[in-house]
PDBQT receptor file of N, H, CA, C and O in Angstrom, charges set to zero:
ATOM      1  N   MET A   1      -5.152   7.758  -1.544  1.00  0.00    +0.000 N 
ATOM      2  CA  MET A   1      -3.950   8.328  -2.112  1.00  0.00    +0.000 C 
ATOM      3  C   MET A   1      -4.018   9.849  -2.008  1.00  0.00    +0.000 C 
ATOM      4  O   MET A   1      -5.065  10.459  -2.225  1.00  0.00    +0.000 OA
ATOM      5  N   VAL A   2      -2.900  10.429  -1.679  1.00  0.00    +0.000 N 
ATOM      6  H   VAL A   2      -2.050   9.933  -1.502  1.00  0.00    +0.000 HD
ATOM      7  CA  VAL A   2      -2.833  11.874  -1.473  1.00  0.00    +0.000 C 
ATOM      8  C   VAL A   2      -2.719  12.616  -2.794  1.00  0.00    +0.000 C 
ATOM      9  O   VAL A   2      -3.339  13.667  -2.957  1.00  0.00    +0.000 OA
ATOM     10  N   GLY A   3      -1.949  12.102  -3.737  1.00  0.00    +0.000 N 
ATOM     11  H   GLY A   3      -1.445  11.248  -3.605  1.00  0.00    +0.000 HD
ATOM     12  CA  GLY A   3      -1.829  12.734  -5.041  1.00  0.00    +0.000 C 
ATOM     13  C   GLY A   3      -0.778  13.820  -5.130  1.00  0.00    +0.000 C 
ATOM     14  O   GLY A   3      -0.920  14.762  -5.909  1.00  0.00    +0.000 OA
ATOM     15  N   ARG A   4       0.274  13.699  -4.341  1.00  0.00    +0.000 N 
ATOM     16  H   ARG A   4       0.390  12.933  -3.708  1.00  0.00    +0.000 HD
ATOM     17  CA  ARG A   4       1.361  14.675  -4.401  1.00  0.00    +0.000 C 
ATOM     18  C   ARG A   4       2.509  14.153  -5.264  1.00  0.00    +0.000 C 
ATOM     19  O   ARG A   4       2.760  12.949  -5.322  1.00  0.00    +0.000 OA
ATOM     20  N   LYS A   5       3.192  15.064  -5.922  1.00  0.00    +0.000 N 
ATOM     21  H   LYS A   5       2.988  16.042  -5.875  1.00  0.00    +0.000 HD
ATOM     22  CA  LYS A   5       4.382  14.700  -6.687  1.00  0.00    +0.000 C 
ATOM     23  C   LYS A   5       5.512  14.432  -5.699  1.00  0.00    +0.000 C 
ATOM     24  O   LYS A   5       5.779  15.250  -4.820  1.00  0.00    +0.000 OA
ATOM     25  N   ILE A   6       6.170  13.296  -5.843  1.00  0.00    +0.000 N 
ATOM     26  H   ILE A   6       5.953  12.631  -6.558  1.00  0.00    +0.000 HD
ATOM     27  CA  ILE A   6       7.253  12.916  -4.942  1.00  0.00    +0.000 C 
ATOM     28  C   ILE A   6       8.606  13.278  -5.537  1.00  0.00    +0.000 C 
ATOM     29  O   ILE A   6       9.444  13.899  -4.882  1.00  0.00    +0.000 OA
ATOM     30  N   ARG A   7       8.804  12.879  -6.790  1.00  0.00    +0.000 N 
ATOM     31  H   ARG A   7       8.123  12.374  -7.322  1.00  0.00    +0.000 HD
ATOM     32  CA  ARG A   7      10.112  13.118  -7.400  1.00  0.00    +0.000 C 
ATOM     33  C   ARG A   7      10.030  12.954  -8.915  1.00  0.00    +0.000 C 
ATOM     34  O   ARG A   7       9.250  12.150  -9.424  1.00  0.00    +0.000 OA
ATOM     35  N   THR A   8      10.848  13.730  -9.624  1.00  0.00    +0.000 N 
ATOM     36  H   THR A   8      11.482  14.384  -9.210  1.00  0.00    +0.000 HD
ATOM     37  CA  THR A   8      11.041  13.534 -11.053  1.00  0.00    +0.000 C 
ATOM     38  C   THR A   8      12.383  12.835 -11.229  1.00  0.00    +0.000 C 
ATOM     39  O   THR A   8      13.417  13.357 -10.810  1.00  0.00    +0.000 OA
ATOM     40  N   ILE A   9      12.370  11.667 -11.842  1.00  0.00    +0.000 N 
ATOM     41  H   ILE A   9      11.531  11.244 -12.182  1.00  0.00    +0.000 HD
ATOM     42  CA  ILE A   9      13.597  10.889 -11.998  1.00  0.00    +0.000 C 
ATOM     43  C   ILE A   9      14.349  11.320 -13.261  1.00  0.00    +0.000 C 
ATOM     44  O   ILE A   9      15.539  11.629 -13.201  1.00  0.00    +0.000 OA
ATOM     45  N   VAL A  10      13.657  11.339 -14.397  1.00  0.00    +0.000 N 
ATOM     46  H   VAL A  10      12.690  11.088 -14.446  1.00  0.00    +0.000 HD
ATOM     47  CA  VAL A  10      14.267  11.727 -15.671  1.00  0.00    +0.000 C 
ATOM     48  C   VAL A  10      13.353  12.740 -16.333  1.00  0.00    +0.000 C 
ATOM     49  O   VAL A  10      12.150  12.510 -16.456  1.00  0.00    +0.000 OA
ATOM     50  N   ASN A  11      13.916  13.857 -16.759  1.00  0.00    +0.000 N 
ATOM     51  H   ASN A  11      14.894  14.045 -16.659  1.00  0.00    +0.000 HD
ATOM     52  CA  ASN A  11      13.139  14.876 -17.463  1.00  0.00    +0.000 C 
ATOM     53  C   ASN A  11      14.015  15.458 -18.571  1.00  0.00    +0.000 C 
ATOM     54  O   ASN A  11      14.404  16.625 -18.528  1.00  0.00    +0.000 OA
ATOM     55  N   GLU A  12      14.311  14.630 -19.550  1.00  0.00    +0.000 N 
ATOM     56  H   GLU A  12      13.995  13.681 -19.584  1.00  0.00    +0.000 HD
ATOM     57  CA  GLU A  12      15.152  15.061 -20.663  1.00  0.00    +0.000 C 
ATOM     58  C   GLU A  12      14.837  14.237 -21.903  1.00  0.00    +0.000 C 
ATOM     59  O   GLU A  12      14.305  13.131 -21.809  1.00  0.00    +0.000 OA
ATOM     60  N   GLN A  13      15.162  14.774 -23.036  1.00  0.00    +0.000 N 
ATOM     61  H   GLN A  13      15.594  15.673 -23.113  1.00  0.00    +0.000 HD
ATOM     62  CA  GLN A  13      14.987  14.085 -24.311  1.00  0.00    +0.000 C 
ATOM     63  C   GLN A  13      15.931  12.892 -24.358  1.00  0.00    +0.000 C 
ATOM     64  O   GLN A  13      17.104  13.018 -24.009  1.00  0.00    +0.000 OA
ATOM     65  N   GLN A  14      15.431  11.731 -24.786  1.00  0.00    +0.000 N 
ATOM     66  H   GLN A  14      14.477  11.629 -25.069  1.00  0.00    +0.000 HD
ATOM     67  CA  GLN A  14      16.262  10.537 -24.896  1.00  0.00    +0.000 C 
ATOM     68  C   GLN A  14      16.033   9.866 -26.235  1.00  0.00    +0.000 C 
ATOM     69  O   GLN A  14      14.964   9.990 -26.833  1.00  0.00    +0.000 OA
ATOM     70  N   ASP A  15      17.045   9.155 -26.696  1.00  0.00    +0.000 N 
ATOM     71  H   ASP A  15      17.913   9.054 -26.210  1.00  0.00    +0.000 HD
ATOM     72  CA  ASP A  15      16.920   8.374 -27.919  1.00  0.00    +0.000 C 
ATOM     73  C   ASP A  15      15.995   7.192 -27.673  1.00  0.00    +0.000 C 
ATOM     74  O   ASP A  15      15.803   6.772 -26.532  1.00  0.00    +0.000 OA
ATOM     75  N   SER A  16      15.427   6.661 -28.742  1.00  0.00    +0.000 N 
ATOM     76  H   SER A  16      15.584   7.002 -29.669  1.00  0.00    +0.000 HD
ATOM     77  CA  SER A  16      14.544   5.512 -28.607  1.00  0.00    +0.000 C 
ATOM     78  C   SER A  16      15.340   4.297 -28.149  1.00  0.00    +0.000 C 
ATOM     79  O   SER A  16      16.552   4.218 -28.352  1.00  0.00    +0.000 OA
ATOM     80  N   GLY A  17      14.648   3.363 -27.536  1.00  0.00    +0.000 N 
ATOM     81  H   GLY A  17      13.664   3.426 -27.371  1.00  0.00    +0.000 HD
ATOM     82  CA  GLY A  17      15.289   2.143 -27.057  1.00  0.00    +0.000 C 
ATOM     83  C   GLY A  17      14.833   1.806 -25.650  1.00  0.00    +0.000 C 
ATOM     84  O   GLY A  17      14.085   2.558 -25.027  1.00  0.00    +0.000 OA
ATOM     85  N   LYS A  18      15.284   0.693 -25.171  1.00  0.00    +0.000 N 
ATOM     86  H   LYS A  18      15.892   0.081 -25.677  1.00  0.00    +0.000 HD
ATOM     87  CA  LYS A  18      14.922   0.216 -23.849  1.00  0.00    +0.000 C 
ATOM     88  C   LYS A  18      15.685   1.002 -22.788  1.00  0.00    +0.000 C 
ATOM     89  O   LYS A  18      16.867   1.303 -22.955  1.00  0.00    +0.000 OA
ATOM     90  N   ARG A  19      14.999   1.329 -21.696  1.00  0.00    +0.000 N 
ATOM     91  H   ARG A  19      14.039   1.084 -21.560  1.00  0.00    +0.000 HD
ATOM     92  CA  ARG A  19      15.602   2.080 -20.600  1.00  0.00    +0.000 C 
ATOM     93  C   ARG A  19      15.276   1.406 -19.280  1.00  0.00    +0.000 C 
ATOM     94  O   ARG A  19      14.236   0.762 -19.143  1.00  0.00    +0.000 OA
ATOM     95  N   SER A  20      16.156   1.554 -18.320  1.00  0.00    +0.000 N 
ATOM     96  H   SER A  20      17.000   2.077 -18.431  1.00  0.00    +0.000 HD
ATOM     97  CA  SER A  20      15.937   1.055 -16.977  1.00  0.00    +0.000 C 
ATOM     98  C   SER A  20      16.337   2.149 -15.998  1.00  0.00    +0.000 C 
ATOM     99  O   SER A  20      17.420   2.724 -16.108  1.00  0.00    +0.000 OA
ATOM    100  N   ILE A  21      15.464   2.432 -15.046  1.00  0.00    +0.000 N 
ATOM    101  H   ILE A  21      14.584   1.965 -14.958  1.00  0.00    +0.000 HD
ATOM    102  CA  ILE A  21      15.713   3.477 -14.063  1.00  0.00    +0.000 C 
ATOM    103  C   ILE A  21      15.588   2.861 -12.675  1.00  0.00    +0.000 C 
ATOM    104  O   ILE A  21      14.663   2.090 -12.419  1.00  0.00    +0.000 OA
ATOM    105  N   ILE A  22      16.499   3.191 -11.789  1.00  0.00    +0.000 N 
ATOM    106  H   ILE A  22      17.250   3.817 -11.996  1.00  0.00    +0.000 HD
ATOM    107  CA  ILE A  22      16.422   2.736 -10.402  1.00  0.00    +0.000 C 
ATOM    108  C   ILE A  22      16.124   3.938  -9.524  1.00  0.00    +0.000 C 
ATOM    109  O   ILE A  22      16.859   4.926  -9.537  1.00  0.00    +0.000 OA
ATOM    110  N   TRP A  23      15.041   3.848  -8.761  1.00  0.00    +0.000 N 
ATOM    111  H   TRP A  23      14.444   3.046  -8.751  1.00  0.00    +0.000 HD
ATOM    112  CA  TRP A  23      14.644   4.907  -7.830  1.00  0.00    +0.000 C 
ATOM    113  C   TRP A  23      15.112   4.496  -6.445  1.00  0.00    +0.000 C 
ATOM    114  O   TRP A  23      14.836   3.380  -6.004  1.00  0.00    +0.000 OA
ATOM    115  N   ASN A  24      15.809   5.373  -5.762  1.00  0.00    +0.000 N 
ATOM    116  H   ASN A  24      16.033   6.279  -6.120  1.00  0.00    +0.000 HD
ATOM    117  CA  ASN A  24      16.346   5.046  -4.441  1.00  0.00    +0.000 C 
ATOM    118  C   ASN A  24      15.336   5.273  -3.311  1.00  0.00    +0.000 C 
ATOM    119  O   ASN A  24      15.726   5.292  -2.143  1.00  0.00    +0.000 OA
ATOM    120  N   ALA A  25      14.070   5.443  -3.626  1.00  0.00    +0.000 N 
ATOM    121  H   ALA A  25      13.754   5.427  -4.574  1.00  0.00    +0.000 HD
ATOM    122  CA  ALA A  25      12.975   5.626  -2.648  1.00  0.00    +0.000 C 
ATOM    123  C   ALA A  25      13.154   6.876  -1.801  1.00  0.00    +0.000 C 
ATOM    124  O   ALA A  25      12.798   6.904  -0.623  1.00  0.00    +0.000 OA
ATOM    125  N   LYS A  26      13.717   7.919  -2.428  1.00  0.00    +0.000 N 
ATOM    126  H   LYS A  26      14.007   7.896  -3.385  1.00  0.00    +0.000 HD
ATOM    127  CA  LYS A  26      13.852   9.202  -1.738  1.00  0.00    +0.000 C 
ATOM    128  C   LYS A  26      13.104  10.270  -2.525  1.00  0.00    +0.000 C 
ATOM    129  O   LYS A  26      12.953  10.157  -3.742  1.00  0.00    +0.000 OA
ATOM    130  N   ASN A  27      12.636  11.305  -1.835  1.00  0.00    +0.000 N 
ATOM    131  H   ASN A  27      12.759  11.396  -0.847  1.00  0.00    +0.000 HD
ATOM    132  CA  ASN A  27      11.908  12.377  -2.493  1.00  0.00    +0.000 C 
ATOM    133  C   ASN A  27      12.872  13.423  -3.051  1.00  0.00    +0.000 C 
ATOM    134  O   ASN A  27      14.085  13.217  -3.020  1.00  0.00    +0.000 OA
ATOM    135  N   GLU A  28      12.357  14.530  -3.555  1.00  0.00    +0.000 N 
ATOM    136  H   GLU A  28      11.371  14.697  -3.580  1.00  0.00    +0.000 HD
ATOM    137  CA  GLU A  28      13.191  15.580  -4.154  1.00  0.00    +0.000 C 
ATOM    138  C   GLU A  28      14.190  16.165  -3.165  1.00  0.00    +0.000 C 
ATOM    139  O   GLU A  28      15.239  16.667  -3.569  1.00  0.00    +0.000 OA
ATOM    140  N   ASN A  29      13.871  16.104  -1.853  1.00  0.00    +0.000 N 
ATOM    141  H   ASN A  29      13.019  15.696  -1.525  1.00  0.00    +0.000 HD
ATOM    142  CA  ASN A  29      14.753  16.652  -0.823  1.00  0.00    +0.000 C 
ATOM    143  C   ASN A  29      15.760  15.641  -0.296  1.00  0.00    +0.000 C 
ATOM    144  O   ASN A  29      16.535  15.951   0.609  1.00  0.00    +0.000 OA
ATOM    145  N   GLY A  30      15.755  14.436  -0.854  1.00  0.00    +0.000 N 
ATOM    146  H   GLY A  30      15.125  14.184  -1.589  1.00  0.00    +0.000 HD
ATOM    147  CA  GLY A  30      16.685  13.398  -0.434  1.00  0.00    +0.000 C 
ATOM    148  C   GLY A  30      16.240  12.636   0.801  1.00  0.00    +0.000 C 
ATOM    149  O   GLY A  30      17.014  11.860   1.361  1.00  0.00    +0.000 OA
ATOM    150  N   GLN A  31      15.002  12.848   1.235  1.00  0.00    +0.000 N 
ATOM    151  H   GLN A  31      14.373  13.479   0.780  1.00  0.00    +0.000 HD
ATOM    152  CA  GLN A  31      14.473  12.141   2.403  1.00  0.00    +0.000 C 
ATOM    153  C   GLN A  31      13.789  10.855   1.964  1.00  0.00    +0.000 C 
ATOM    154  O   GLN A  31      13.112  10.836   0.936  1.00  0.00    +0.000 OA
ATOM    155  N   PRO A  32      13.956   9.778   2.730  1.00  0.00    +0.000 N 
ATOM    156  CA  PRO A  32      13.290   8.518   2.368  1.00  0.00    +0.000 C 
ATOM    157  C   PRO A  32      11.771   8.640   2.443  1.00  0.00    +0.000 C 
ATOM    158  O   PRO A  32      11.239   9.340   3.304  1.00  0.00    +0.000 OA
ATOM    159  N   VAL A  33      11.086   7.962   1.546  1.00  0.00    +0.000 N 
ATOM    160  H   VAL A  33      11.518   7.393   0.847  1.00  0.00    +0.000 HD
ATOM    161  CA  VAL A  33       9.621   7.968   1.534  1.00  0.00    +0.000 C 
ATOM    162  C   VAL A  33       9.110   6.704   2.220  1.00  0.00    +0.000 C 
ATOM    163  O   VAL A  33       9.852   5.735   2.386  1.00  0.00    +0.000 OA
ATOM    164  N   SER A  34       7.861   6.721   2.610  1.00  0.00    +0.000 N 
ATOM    165  H   SER A  34       7.258   7.508   2.475  1.00  0.00    +0.000 HD
ATOM    166  CA  SER A  34       7.239   5.587   3.293  1.00  0.00    +0.000 C 
ATOM    167  C   SER A  34       6.942   4.459   2.314  1.00  0.00    +0.000 C 
ATOM    168  O   SER A  34       6.807   4.674   1.110  1.00  0.00    +0.000 OA
ATOM    169  N   ALA A  35       6.844   3.256   2.861  1.00  0.00    +0.000 N 
ATOM    170  H   ALA A  35       6.954   3.081   3.840  1.00  0.00    +0.000 HD
ATOM    171  CA  ALA A  35       6.392   2.122   2.066  1.00  0.00    +0.000 C 
ATOM    172  C   ALA A  35       4.938   2.373   1.677  1.00  0.00    +0.000 C 
ATOM    173  O   ALA A  35       4.187   2.996   2.428  1.00  0.00    +0.000 OA
ATOM    174  N   GLY A  36       4.551   1.892   0.518  1.00  0.00    +0.000 N 
ATOM    175  H   GLY A  36       5.161   1.386  -0.092  1.00  0.00    +0.000 HD
ATOM    176  CA  GLY A  36       3.179   2.078   0.078  1.00  0.00    +0.000 C 
ATOM    177  C   GLY A  36       3.047   1.964  -1.423  1.00  0.00    +0.000 C 
ATOM    178  O   GLY A  36       3.946   1.468  -2.102  1.00  0.00    +0.000 OA
ATOM    179  N   ILE A  37       1.922   2.424  -1.937  1.00  0.00    +0.000 N 
ATOM    180  H   ILE A  37       1.191   2.827  -1.385  1.00  0.00    +0.000 HD
ATOM    181  CA  ILE A  37       1.638   2.372  -3.368  1.00  0.00    +0.000 C 
ATOM    182  C   ILE A  37       1.889   3.755  -3.957  1.00  0.00    +0.000 C 
ATOM    183  O   ILE A  37       1.378   4.756  -3.455  1.00  0.00    +0.000 OA
ATOM    184  N   TYR A  38       2.669   3.802  -5.009  1.00  0.00    +0.000 N 
ATOM    185  H   TYR A  38       3.085   2.989  -5.417  1.00  0.00    +0.000 HD
ATOM    186  CA  TYR A  38       2.992   5.042  -5.708  1.00  0.00    +0.000 C 
ATOM    187  C   TYR A  38       2.590   4.894  -7.170  1.00  0.00    +0.000 C 
ATOM    188  O   TYR A  38       2.562   3.782  -7.698  1.00  0.00    +0.000 OA
ATOM    189  N   LEU A  39       2.285   5.988  -7.814  1.00  0.00    +0.000 N 
ATOM    190  H   LEU A  39       2.308   6.891  -7.386  1.00  0.00    +0.000 HD
ATOM    191  CA  LEU A  39       1.994   6.001  -9.239  1.00  0.00    +0.000 C 
ATOM    192  C   LEU A  39       3.173   6.628  -9.966  1.00  0.00    +0.000 C 
ATOM    193  O   LEU A  39       3.739   7.621  -9.509  1.00  0.00    +0.000 OA
ATOM    194  N   TYR A  40       3.540   6.044 -11.097  1.00  0.00    +0.000 N 
ATOM    195  H   TYR A  40       3.080   5.237 -11.468  1.00  0.00    +0.000 HD
ATOM    196  CA  TYR A  40       4.573   6.665 -11.921  1.00  0.00    +0.000 C 
ATOM    197  C   TYR A  40       4.016   6.854 -13.321  1.00  0.00    +0.000 C 
ATOM    198  O   TYR A  40       3.134   6.119 -13.764  1.00  0.00    +0.000 OA
ATOM    199  N   GLN A  41       4.550   7.853 -14.005  1.00  0.00    +0.000 N 
ATOM    200  H   GLN A  41       5.267   8.450 -13.645  1.00  0.00    +0.000 HD
ATOM    201  CA  GLN A  41       4.036   8.196 -15.333  1.00  0.00    +0.000 C 
ATOM    202  C   GLN A  41       5.180   8.276 -16.327  1.00  0.00    +0.000 C 
ATOM    203  O   GLN A  41       6.227   8.859 -16.044  1.00  0.00    +0.000 OA
ATOM    204  N   ILE A  42       4.969   7.689 -17.483  1.00  0.00    +0.000 N 
ATOM    205  H   ILE A  42       4.119   7.215 -17.713  1.00  0.00    +0.000 HD
ATOM    206  CA  ILE A  42       5.926   7.727 -18.586  1.00  0.00    +0.000 C 
ATOM    207  C   ILE A  42       5.283   8.504 -19.724  1.00  0.00    +0.000 C 
ATOM    208  O   ILE A  42       4.147   8.226 -20.107  1.00  0.00    +0.000 OA
ATOM    209  N   GLN A  43       6.005   9.476 -20.263  1.00  0.00    +0.000 N 
ATOM    210  H   GLN A  43       6.928   9.702 -19.951  1.00  0.00    +0.000 HD
ATOM    211  CA  GLN A  43       5.526  10.270 -21.398  1.00  0.00    +0.000 C 
ATOM    212  C   GLN A  43       6.549  10.205 -22.512  1.00  0.00    +0.000 C 
ATOM    213  O   GLN A  43       7.746  10.371 -22.278  1.00  0.00    +0.000 OA
ATOM    214  N   ALA A  44       6.081   9.964 -23.716  1.00  0.00    +0.000 N 
ATOM    215  H   ALA A  44       5.109   9.828 -23.906  1.00  0.00    +0.000 HD
ATOM    216  CA  ALA A  44       6.937   9.945 -24.901  1.00  0.00    +0.000 C 
ATOM    217  C   ALA A  44       6.107  10.476 -26.063  1.00  0.00    +0.000 C 
ATOM    218  O   ALA A  44       5.267   9.765 -26.614  1.00  0.00    +0.000 OA
ATOM    219  N   GLY A  45       6.349  11.717 -26.426  1.00  0.00    +0.000 N 
ATOM    220  H   GLY A  45       7.032  12.294 -25.978  1.00  0.00    +0.000 HD
ATOM    221  CA  GLY A  45       5.533  12.334 -27.474  1.00  0.00    +0.000 C 
ATOM    222  C   GLY A  45       4.104  12.446 -27.003  1.00  0.00    +0.000 C 
ATOM    223  O   GLY A  45       3.832  13.029 -25.953  1.00  0.00    +0.000 OA
ATOM    224  N   ILE A  46       3.173  11.880 -27.790  1.00  0.00    +0.000 N 
ATOM    225  H   ILE A  46       3.395  11.407 -28.643  1.00  0.00    +0.000 HD
ATOM    226  CA  ILE A  46       1.770  11.914 -27.376  1.00  0.00    +0.000 C 
ATOM    227  C   ILE A  46       1.399  10.716 -26.490  1.00  0.00    +0.000 C 
ATOM    228  O   ILE A  46       0.297  10.669 -25.944  1.00  0.00    +0.000 OA
ATOM    229  N   PHE A  47       2.305   9.762 -26.349  1.00  0.00    +0.000 N 
ATOM    230  H   PHE A  47       3.200   9.800 -26.793  1.00  0.00    +0.000 HD
ATOM    231  CA  PHE A  47       2.080   8.583 -25.509  1.00  0.00    +0.000 C 
ATOM    232  C   PHE A  47       2.260   8.954 -24.036  1.00  0.00    +0.000 C 
ATOM    233  O   PHE A  47       3.279   9.527 -23.651  1.00  0.00    +0.000 OA
ATOM    234  N   VAL A  48       1.266   8.624 -23.224  1.00  0.00    +0.000 N 
ATOM    235  H   VAL A  48       0.438   8.158 -23.537  1.00  0.00    +0.000 HD
ATOM    236  CA  VAL A  48       1.345   8.834 -21.777  1.00  0.00    +0.000 C 
ATOM    237  C   VAL A  48       0.795   7.585 -21.101  1.00  0.00    +0.000 C 
ATOM    238  O   VAL A  48      -0.302   7.131 -21.427  1.00  0.00    +0.000 OA
ATOM    239  N   GLN A  49       1.559   7.028 -20.156  1.00  0.00    +0.000 N 
ATOM    240  H   GLN A  49       2.450   7.397 -19.891  1.00  0.00    +0.000 HD
ATOM    241  CA  GLN A  49       1.097   5.841 -19.444  1.00  0.00    +0.000 C 
ATOM    242  C   GLN A  49       1.387   6.007 -17.951  1.00  0.00    +0.000 C 
ATOM    243  O   GLN A  49       2.486   6.410 -17.568  1.00  0.00    +0.000 OA
ATOM    244  N   THR A  50       0.404   5.698 -17.118  1.00  0.00    +0.000 N 
ATOM    245  H   THR A  50      -0.488   5.371 -17.430  1.00  0.00    +0.000 HD
ATOM    246  CA  THR A  50       0.550   5.751 -15.670  1.00  0.00    +0.000 C 
ATOM    247  C   THR A  50       0.350   4.347 -15.113  1.00  0.00    +0.000 C 
ATOM    248  O   THR A  50      -0.595   3.648 -15.479  1.00  0.00    +0.000 OA
ATOM    249  N   LYS A  51       1.253   3.946 -14.223  1.00  0.00    +0.000 N 
ATOM    250  H   LYS A  51       2.020   4.514 -13.926  1.00  0.00    +0.000 HD
ATOM    251  CA  LYS A  51       1.181   2.620 -13.620  1.00  0.00    +0.000 C 
ATOM    252  C   LYS A  51       1.453   2.712 -12.122  1.00  0.00    +0.000 C 
ATOM    253  O   LYS A  51       1.950   3.723 -11.625  1.00  0.00    +0.000 OA
ATOM    254  N   LYS A  52       1.112   1.626 -11.410  1.00  0.00    +0.000 N 
ATOM    255  H   LYS A  52       0.708   0.805 -11.814  1.00  0.00    +0.000 HD
ATOM    256  CA  LYS A  52       1.344   1.558  -9.974  1.00  0.00    +0.000 C 
ATOM    257  C   LYS A  52       2.713   0.938  -9.676  1.00  0.00    +0.000 C 
ATOM    258  O   LYS A  52       3.195   0.071 -10.404  1.00  0.00    +0.000 OA
ATOM    259  N   LEU A  53       3.312   1.403  -8.600  1.00  0.00    +0.000 N 
ATOM    260  H   LEU A  53       2.920   2.107  -8.008  1.00  0.00    +0.000 HD
ATOM    261  CA  LEU A  53       4.556   0.859  -8.096  1.00  0.00    +0.000 C 
ATOM    262  C   LEU A  53       4.332   0.595  -6.612  1.00  0.00    +0.000 C 
ATOM    263  O   LEU A  53       3.870   1.482  -5.894  1.00  0.00    +0.000 OA
ATOM    264  N   ILE A  54       4.648  -0.594  -6.146  1.00  0.00    +0.000 N 
ATOM    265  H   ILE A  54       5.023  -1.315  -6.729  1.00  0.00    +0.000 HD
ATOM    266  CA  ILE A  54       4.488  -0.927  -4.739  1.00  0.00    +0.000 C 
ATOM    267  C   ILE A  54       5.881  -0.924  -4.108  1.00  0.00    +0.000 C 
ATOM    268  O   ILE A  54       6.758  -1.695  -4.498  1.00  0.00    +0.000 OA
ATOM    269  N   LEU A  55       6.064  -0.034  -3.121  1.00  0.00    +0.000 N 
ATOM    270  H   LEU A  55       5.351   0.592  -2.804  1.00  0.00    +0.000 HD
ATOM    271  CA  LEU A  55       7.348   0.066  -2.429  1.00  0.00    +0.000 C 
ATOM    272  C   LEU A  55       7.248  -0.685  -1.114  1.00  0.00    +0.000 C 
ATOM    273  O   LEU A  55       6.440  -0.342  -0.251  1.00  0.00    +0.000 OA
ATOM    274  N   ILE A  56       8.070  -1.706  -0.967  1.00  0.00    +0.000 N 
ATOM    275  H   ILE A  56       8.727  -1.985  -1.667  1.00  0.00    +0.000 HD
ATOM    276  CA  ILE A  56       8.122  -2.516   0.255  1.00  0.00    +0.000 C 
ATOM    277  C   ILE A  56       9.487  -2.311   0.875  1.00  0.00    +0.000 C 
ATOM    278  O   ILE A  56      10.509  -2.435   0.200  1.00  0.00    +0.000 OA
ATOM    279  N   LYS A  57       9.503  -2.003   2.140  1.00  0.00    +0.000 N 
ATOM    280  H   LYS A  57       8.672  -1.902   2.688  1.00  0.00    +0.000 HD
ATOM    281  CA  LYS A  57      10.785  -1.803   2.848  1.00  0.00    +0.000 C 
ATOM    282  C   LYS A  57      11.031  -2.915   3.821  1.00  0.00    +0.000 C 
ATOM    283  O   LYS A  57      12.054  -2.921   4.506  1.00  0.00    +0.000 OA
TER     284      LYS A  57
């Protein structure tokens, strides 16, 4: 894994509750990214969780 930031999807304060986000598999410049394994991170207050996402095209 290279360890580069690809894109920030949501970076704003939100109310509590269930959320669903759809990533269009494009980077910050709007270019499509390659198929592969990506890591995503969720932060809420002091809670931080990182998980794997497998992108198949």
